[in-house]
C-alpha positions, 0 to 999 in steps of 0.5 A, a space after each residue: 136317677 133315684 126315682 125323683 122326677 126331673 124338672 124341665 130345667 133339670 134336663 140335661 140340654 136345658 142345663 148345657 144352654 144355661 152354661 153347665 158341662 153335663 157329664 154322665 147325667 143318668 135319667 131312668 125313663 119309664 115307658 109301657 114296654 118297661 124301664 130304660 136307663 140313659 147317660 147324657 153328657 154335653 156342654 154349651 157352644 159360644 160365639 165370639 162374643 161369649 154368648 151361648 148360642 147352642 149346646 151339644 148333647 150325646 146320649 147313651 142308652 146304659 139300661 144294660 150296664 145299668 142292670 149289671 150294676 145293680 146285680 154286681 152291687 146286690 152281689 157285693 152286698 151279699 158277699 160282704 154280709 157273707 164275709 162279715 158272718 164268717 167267723 174267721 179273720 178274713 184278709 184280702 191282700 195285694 201284691 205287696 202284702 198289704 190288706 185291700 179288703 177285711 171282714 168285720 172280724 179282721 177290722 177289729 184286729 187292724 184298728 190296733 195296726 200302724 201298718 197295712 202290710 200283713 205279713 209285717 204284722 204276723 213277723 212280729 208275733 210269736 207262734 208255738 206248736 201244739 208241743 210248745 215249740 216255737 214256729 219258725 217264722 220262715 214257714 209263712 213268710 212273704 217271701 215264700 208266699 210271693 213264690 206261690 206257696 200256700 199254707 194250709 191248716 197251720 195250727 199255732 198257739 199264741 198269747 194275746 194276751 192269753 193263750 189262744 189256739 189259731 188255724 192260718 191259711 194263706 192262699 196267693 192267687 196268681 195272674 197269667 204270668 204266675 205272679 202273685 196278684 192278690 191273696 186270701 189269709 184267714 186266721 180262725 181262733 179254734 181255741 175252744 176247738 182245741 181245748 175240747 180236742 185236748 179234753 177228749 184225748 185226755 179222756 180217751 187215754 184214760 178211758 183206753 187205760 181203764 179199758 186196757 187194764 180192766 178185769 173184764 175181757 173186752 174185744 173190738 171187732 170191725 162190722 161187718 168184717 169181724 177184723 180185730 180193732 183192738 183188745 185189752 190184756 185180759 182179752 188177749 190173756 183169754 185168746 191166748 188160752 183159747 188158741 196158744 198160736 196167739 203171740 201178741 196184741 200187735 200181732 193180731 190187730 186187723 186180723 179176722 177173728 176167726 183167722 186168729 181164734 177159730 174157736 171164738 166165733 161158733 155159730 151161737 156167738 155169730 148168731 148173737 152178733 148179727 142179731 145185735 148188728 140188726 137191732 142196732 141195741 145190746 145183746 146177751 149170751 149167758 153161760 157160754 162154755 170155753 175150753 182153755 188150757 184143758 180146763 172148762 171155763 164160763 163166760 157171759 157175753 155181752 154184744 155192744 153195737 157201735 154207730 157210725 154218723 150215718 147211723 149204721 154198725 161199724 163195730 162191735 165190742 164184746 165183753 166177756 165176764 168170766 163167771 166159772 167161780 160163780 158157776 162153781 160156787 152155785 154147784 158147791 152151795 147145791 151140794 152143801 144144801 144136799 149135804 145139810 139136807 142129808 146131815 139133818 136126816 142123819 142127826 134126826 135118825 141119830 137123835 131119834 134112836 137113843 131117844 127112843 130107847 130112853 122113852 121105851 125104857 122110862 115107859 117100861 118103868 112106869 109100867 112096873 111102877 103101876 104094877 108094883 113088880 119094881 123088885 120083881 123086875 130088878 135084873 131087867 131094870 139093871 139092864 135097861 138103866 145101862 141102855 139109858 146111860 150109853 145112850 145118854 152118852 151117845 146124846 151127848 157126844 152128838 151134842 158136843 160135836 155139833 157145838 164144837 164143830 160150831 165153835 171152830 166155824 166161828 173161830 171160838 175154838 181154843 187150844 189149852 196146850 201143855 208140854 206132856 209125854 205123847 207116848 204115855 198119854 196115847 198109851 193110856 188112852 189106848 189101855 183105858 179101852 182095852 176092856 171096850 174091845 174085848 166086849 167086841 171080841 177085838 184085840 188092841 195092839 199098842 207099839 212105839 219106836 221111842 219111850 218118851 216124847 215131850 211135846 206141847 198139845 192139848 191132852 184132852 183134845 188129842 185124847 178125843 182124836 185117838 178115842 174118834 179113831 178107835 170108836 171107828 176102828 172098832 165100829 167097822 171091825 169083825 170079831 176077832 180082828 186086830 187094831 194097831 195103834 203105832 207111834 213113830 218119833 221122826 224127829 221134828 214130829 210125832 206120827 200116830 197111826 190107828 189101823 184096822 182089818 176091817 171092812 175098809 173104805 172104797 177109794 171113792 170116798 177117801 177124798 171126802 171122809 174128812 168133809 163135814 156131814 160125809 161118811 163113807 156109808 150115808 145109808 141110815 140102814 147100816 151096822 155102824 152109827 155116826 152123824 158124819 161129824 166126827 172125822 171133820 172135827 178130828 181133821 180140825 183138832 190136828 189142823 189147829 195143832 199145826 199137823 196134818 191127817 190122812 187116810 189109806 184103805 182097801 176094801 176088805 183089807 181094812 183102814 189106816 188113819 194117820 196123824 202128825 203133830 210137830 215136835 215142839 214145846 210151849 215156853 208157858 208150861 215148861 213146868 208140866 213136862 213130866 205131868 201125867 195125863 189122867 184120862 176122864 172115864 166119862 169121856 172114853 164113855 161118851 166117845 165109845 158110846 155109838 160102838 156100844 149101842 148098836 
């Protein structure tokens, strides 16, 4: 039968005549029209003496049967190969629960069993769910399986001896009477899958926590219906500020973003989202302005597409970056640079003016020397020497203010506090400038509601404050105007004010008058001189004393500058409480220099 040529002696009839019984002896015959298969059966016939006299032979054409068997065998081999290459353990069991067929993975396990009953083996094992709780054995008992119950995707953990995760499926196959005939059991080792899934879940949880607590607003929208999939806390705050009706994150999930916040998806945002979806790559929209809580805020928006397995966009992630402070800082920087340019131009003018006077006087003196007419021009030289001195004072004041302002910025400007009678110190300073005020036909009036008030302060620094305020009052007053210096004791603090009845300050300038480089009149062509540093320096000195300063003014009615000092003492200098302050005439000349050089 296996393509072996049969000899005449091996033919079934000859074998029967030799006394052999022939049963299903198969022969393949090759004919021109094809290959045929025959089955022979026969036996010898004996006479009364026991000799073979003949033989009876039956022959059947089994060509079709052989062909079917060949197909079945091929399919069986293929099925066995398929089953052996399945990664799961495969058990086919009978109505008694005993396995009747295994694949190679199952065979490895049953080699250690002492029974063929699969369910007996399962009952010997302890299985646990993913939470660590033991699984009830009745869940997969044979009694339930015999009743036709299926077990689908039962995920359990076991120790073999190390922890493993298994996926168990049990499928009973019923006969026409609904009784279990055979069944299929598969056990798949999904340890790597579960560990990977747990790792992904941990990472997803961590990522969600990071996103939820991220300082950047983040919004997930489904595409193309623009429903809110999820948002983080920062984005919720943004939406709530844009639309006050937004109550909670749970309330707005699954809703269309236009329904929740109509102001969010304007035409420009929509166009960039469509661009992001069509190109399947991120798009960026810069400096988008929103009105939130009646305030304008600026954002950069990032639109990031998320693709499904089929390559289509399934959602859009929108990240918002608040650049309001950056925009504000840029504007402030531009303003500061502009102020610095104005300051440099102003300082250049302030430096050139006294230098021009000094240089001109020097040229005049040089001319007198060359002509030998010094004595002849003595009165004129005295006048110019006075002018040179005043302009030197003016330069000294300007340089001193610039240096002190830089020290304050660097934190190197220190106070030397002592306990003084603030009333007598201020009065002495005021009295020292009376002659200067009279030269301008101005009247200075000093008044106080207390004769003595001992507090701790740096007398030299406060002298500069008062002289600067008096200098401004003198510069911006007209002839025969009055200047008032008042001290009011308010218990815990002392209030000192310098007021005039001069030109006054426009209310639009009051908010910036203490800023560096700022002046009420920034024109280089004006009656009064100044660099725009003085009042800023005054405020810094008052602030360092723990006080504050403010201004009140009306155009045409004059100005009132008031600063407040805390009424405290320093323990380091109690012995100086009765010490008198002696003003420095040179300091007075320097601080008032720009009032006499006009």
